[in-house]
N, C-alpha and C positions, 0 to 999 in steps of 0.2 A: 396435564396429568393423565387423562384417559389415552391421549394419543401415545404418551411413553410406555403405558400399560400394554397398549396394543402392539408397540414395536417390540417390547419385552417378551410378549407372548409369542410373537411371530418367530422370534429368534429361538424361543425354547422348542417350539414345535416344528422348526424346519428340519427336515431329515430325521423326523422322529423315530422311524423305523431302525435307521442305522444306529442312532443313538442307544436305543433300547437295546439293540443287538450287542454293541460295544460294552454297555454296562453289565450285560448278562455274562459275557465272556469274561470280564474282569472278575465278576462275583465267583464264577466257576474255577478260575485259575486261583483265586484267593483261597477258596475252600479246599483245592487241591493241594496247595502248598501248606496250608495250615494243618491238613490232615496227614501229611507226610511224617513218617516216624523219624525220630532223631538218632543218628548214629554216631559213634565215635570210633577213631581209628588212630593208629600210630603210622607215621611216614618218615623216613629217613631223607634228608635233604642236605646238599652241600653248604657248607658255611663259606660265604663270599665276603670280601671287603673292598672298600673303595676310599680314595683320597688319602692315602698313606703318604706323608711328606717325603719328598725326594731324597732327603738326607739321613733317612731313618731306615733300619733294616729291622726284621723280626728276628729276635734270636731266643726262641722258646719253642718247644715241641709243637709241630703243627696240629692244629684240630680241623679236620676237614669235614667232619660230618655232624649233624645234630639230629636228633630224633625229636619229632614234634607230635603231641597229642592233640588231635583236632576234632572237632564236634560240629555237626550241623545236619540239616534235612538230608534224608538219603538222596534226593535228587542232586543236591550240591556236592555231597561227598562222593558220588560215583565219578570215577576218573582221577579223584585226588592221588597224586603220585605217578599218575601215568600220562594221560593227555592234560591234566590240570597239575602243575607241580608247584607247591610253595617255595617261596625263596627266603633265604635269612641273609641280609646284607648289613655289614656293621661299618658304620662311617668313622674312619680312623683320622679325620682332619685334625682332631685335637690331640693327637698321641706325641708324647714326649718321652725323652730317656728315662728309661725305668720300667716299672711293671704297671700296667693298666688293666683293669677288669671292666668287661662289657656285659651288660645284661640283656639276655635274649627275650623279647616280649613283643607286644604289639607294634612298638615303634620301629622295629626292624624286620618284621615278618610280615611278608606279602601272601595274602590268601585270596582264594576265590570268593566272590559274593555270597554271603549265607553262611560261609565256614568261618568259625572262631577258634581261637587258640585257647586250649586248656592249660598246657604248660610245655616247656622245652626241657629236653634232658640232653646235656646239662642246661641249667638256666642260667648260668654265668660261665664266661670264659676268660681266661687272663692271658695277655701277651706281655713278653718282655721285649722292649724295644732299646736299641743301640745306634749310636751315630754309624753311618755308612763309612767304610775306610777303603781306600784303594792303595795297593802296595806293589812293588815290583820285585820279583824274586827270580833266582836263577833256575834254569832247566838242569835237572839231574838225571843224567844218562845212566841206565841199569843194564847190565851185559848178563847174559846167561850162556853157558857152554863154553865159556873161555878155557883154552888148553886141551879140550878134549879131543882135538885132532892134532895136536902137536903144535899150535898156533896160538899166540896171545896177541892182545890189542897194543899195537905199536902206538897207534895215535887215533884221535877221533874228533870231529867236529859236529856241532849241533847248531842247528837254525830253527827257531830263534834261540839266542842264548838265555834270554830273559822274556819273561811274561808277567802280565799284570793280573793281579787278582782283586776281587772286591767282595765285601760283605760285612757282617758286624765286626766293629772295632776289634773287640777282645779275641775273637777267633782269627781274624787276618794277621795280627800281630804274632801269634803263635806259629805261624808257617813260615819255615826258612826255605823251602824249595818245591819245586813241581817236578816230580819223579816221572820219567817215561815208563811206558810198558816195557817188559823185558825185551832186549834186543839181542835175539839168538845169533851167536857167532860160531856155534859149534861146527859149522862146515865151510866157513870162510877162511881162505888161504891167501887172498890178495887183499883187494879194496871191494867194498859192498856200500850200498846206500839202502837206508832203511826209512820207512814212513811209519812213525808210531803216534800213539795218543799219549796225552798227558792226563795225570789224574791229581787233583788237589784232594787230600785225605780229610776232607771236612764237608759235609753235606750242606752246610750253610754257606760256604765260600764257594765262588765260581771264577772262572777264568773270562777274562776280556778278550775278545777276538778269538782266534782259532786255537783248538784244543790238540792241534797235531804239530809234531816236530820232525824234521828231517835229520837222520844221523848218517855221517859218513866215516865209515871205519876202514883202517888199514891194519892188516895183520902182520905178524912176523913170527919166524920159528923161535921156540923156546931156546 
């Protein structure tokens, strides 16, 4: 028993100077942190999401930013929103067709150590989900200036003739064609070729592949 106590004492007093110094530093740091004033602030962060099922599309007005009210020691709060940026990430793996409301709280807000969330503005966000739909639609060529120089369009060709669009089902089904930018033929008297862009007139629907078409026009006298 005495031998064990002796060994224990040797371990305790080995490098006693360094141990006392480390303890003193820890106490000073604790006192410093404990005495820091607590601050609150508002910061705006991007709303992000992950794990959205491949067969679903978001069909509601996008919510891109959330305001977070944060609180913590002044040292931890310093740099929040600049070098230390909180994040809000919603897990959409359980999303289904229809409306789904997500609460913004501690479970999906990542903060620096020592900083805590007081509230989020808004505290809840709602998304509407629809099945993804793909559809083939014709390209619609639009002309401008026809007849101004005494010539009109005799014939034209467009490549591609059809394009595919993808997006929320209800929006895709409403689109009948993909119109081109205006093709200006006001100065064409023979044949000419134009490279123009296509526009799907719905911000939730997108073209698959290239958004450019080639239009070849042949003009004739009125």
